[in-house]
N, C-alpha and C positions, 0 to 999 in steps of 0.2 A: 749259410742259409739265413741267418739273420740280416746280412747285407741285402740278400736278394728280397727279402720281406720288405726292408726299409725302402729299398729302391722302388717296389711296387706301390709302396704306400704313399711315397713322394710322388710318384707318376699320377697316381689316382687324384691326389690332392690338387696338383697342377691342372690336370683336366676338369676338375670341380671348379677351380678358380677361373679358368679360362671360358668354361660354360657359363659362370656367373657374370663374368665381364660382358660376355656376348649378350647374355640376356638383358643385362642393365642398359647396355647401349641400344637394343632393340625397344626396350621400354621408354627410354629417354627419347629416342627417335621418334617413335610412336606419339609420345606426349607432346614433342615439340611440334610435330604436323598438326595435331589436335588444336593446339594453342595458336598456330597461325591461322588455321581454318576458322578458329573462333573469332580472332581479330577481324578477319576479312568479314565474316558474317555481321559481326557487330557494326562495322563501319558501312557495309552495305545497307543494312537496315536503317541506320542514322541517315544516309543519303535519300532513302525512299521516304521517311518520314518527314524530312525538311522539304523534300519536293513536293510531297502531298500538301502539307501545310501552306507552301507558297502557292501551289495551285489553286487552294481553297480561297486563299486571300485575293488572288487576283480574280477569280470567278465573283466573289462576294463584292469587291469594289466596283468590276465591270458592270454587275448588274445594277447596282446603285446608281451609276453614271447613266446607264442606259434608261432605267426606269424614270429618273430624275427628268431626262430629257422631254418627257410625256406631260410633265406638271402644268405648263401653260396651256397646252393643247387642250387638256382635260376641262380646265376651267372654261375656256372660250367655247369648247364645243357644247357643254352642258348648259351654259348661259344662253347662247344662241338658240339652241335647241328649245329651251323653255320660253324664249320670246317669240318663236314663229307662230303666230296665230292668225296671220292674214295672208291675202294673196300678194300683197306687196313686199317685195323683198329687198327692194332698193334701200330702204332706211337700215338694213342689217349690214350692208357692206359699205365701206368707205370709197372715195372715187379713185384714189391712188392704188396702183397696183406694183407689184415686184416682180422681178425675174428670179423665180425660186431656185434655179441653178447657179444664181450669183449671190443671192442675199441670204443672210442668216436671220432675218426677221419672221415672224410667225405669219401665216397667211391662212385665209378661210375660203373654202370652197363649198358651194351648195349644189347639191344634186337632187334630181326628181326621182320619182320611186323606181324608174328604169335604170338609175345609176348613170345618167347623162348630166353633165354639169350645165347649170343654169346661171351661175355667177360665181365670181372669184376675185379675191384680192391678190392673187399670184398667178403668173403666166409661165408656161414652159414652152420654148420655142414659138412664143407669140399665140399660144392656145391655153385654153382652160386646161388644167391637170386632169388628166383620165386615169383613174386607178381601176384595178381587176374587178370584174363583177362579182368574183367569190367574196371579196371583202364586204360588199354590201349584204350578201346573203347571211354572212356571220352576224353583221351587225343588226340585221332585222331580227335574227333568231335570238340574239343574246342582249339587244339593246345598245351595244358598243363593241368596238373592235380597235384594239391599238396594234399597229402593225409598223414593220420598217419597211418602207417602200423604195425601190431604186428604179426611177423612169429611165434612166439611161447610165452609162459608164460614168463614175465619177461624182454622181448625184445620189445621195441617200437621205430619205426623209423620215423623221419620227412623226408618225400620222396617228390621230384619233379619230376614228368616224363614229358618229352618233347618230342612231336611228331617231327620228323626231315624229311627234303625234301626226296624225293624218292631215296633209295639206295638198291643196291643189298643184302646188308648184314644188315644193320642196319635201323630199322624203328622207334626205340624209344631209347632215352637216360634217364636213371633213376639216379639220385643222392640222396643220403640219408646220415643221420647220426643219432646217438643215442639221444634220448630224456631224457636220464638219468638225465643230469645235470639240464635241463629244468624243469623236474618233482620234483628235490630237491628244485628248487627255488619256484616252485608252492606250494610246501608242506610248506616251510617257509612262503609263503605269506598266506596260510590258518592259519597257528598258530598266525601270527601277526593279521590277521583281527579278529579271535576268541578271542584273548587277548583284543583288543580294544571293541569288542562287549560286552563282558562279563563286562568290567569296565563301559561303558556305561549304561548296564542295571542295575549295582549295584548303579549307581548315581541316576538313575531314581527312583528305588525303595526306596531308602533312602530319595530322595526329597519328595516322595508320603508320606512315614511315618511321616516326619516331619511335611508336610503341614497338615495333619490330626491331629497330636498332637496340633498344633498351633490352628486349628480350634475348636478342643474340649475345649481348654483353653479359647477360646473367648466365646464360647457358654456357657461355665459353668459359 
């Protein structure tokens, strides 16, 4: 009878011990999965934050480049607008002209109240540049309109259109220059941002792999 009781007690203890081991394994397995999930979420969050910061940096610097491209045009457009007070516009424009699709120089075009060009220092395909009528409507309503104008493929201009005081010939002054160099700088900026982004992503991935390896060693 005693032997039977001892055997039953041992059998119960073994079952309890086995159940404890199983519970412990389940607990550590669950904890291990949670740790791996936490590692993954942390590194994904780091990747998103880094990407957001670099994107914000690109947008900021790109806007600085683009708005700075308007500075000479703003000065010229406002100065010429202030000087237009006679019917004679010949003194406002030099005799030399440029091909705006080839040159990086700043050019000036004068338009009448109907938005038709009456004089220009820049030519496009042998003609005065003609910008969309809607540009003049906005300039008339707001006094000034800063735009990016693409008259044809591969030619992009930073334009400032200024509405001038009433005149018999001139209603608007448009000053522009090529965005070619600005776009080269923007391209270089994209390459730099991409290199930094790839480097940061590589560091994050390597850190994630190392952390998983160390975690496995500790668990093992």
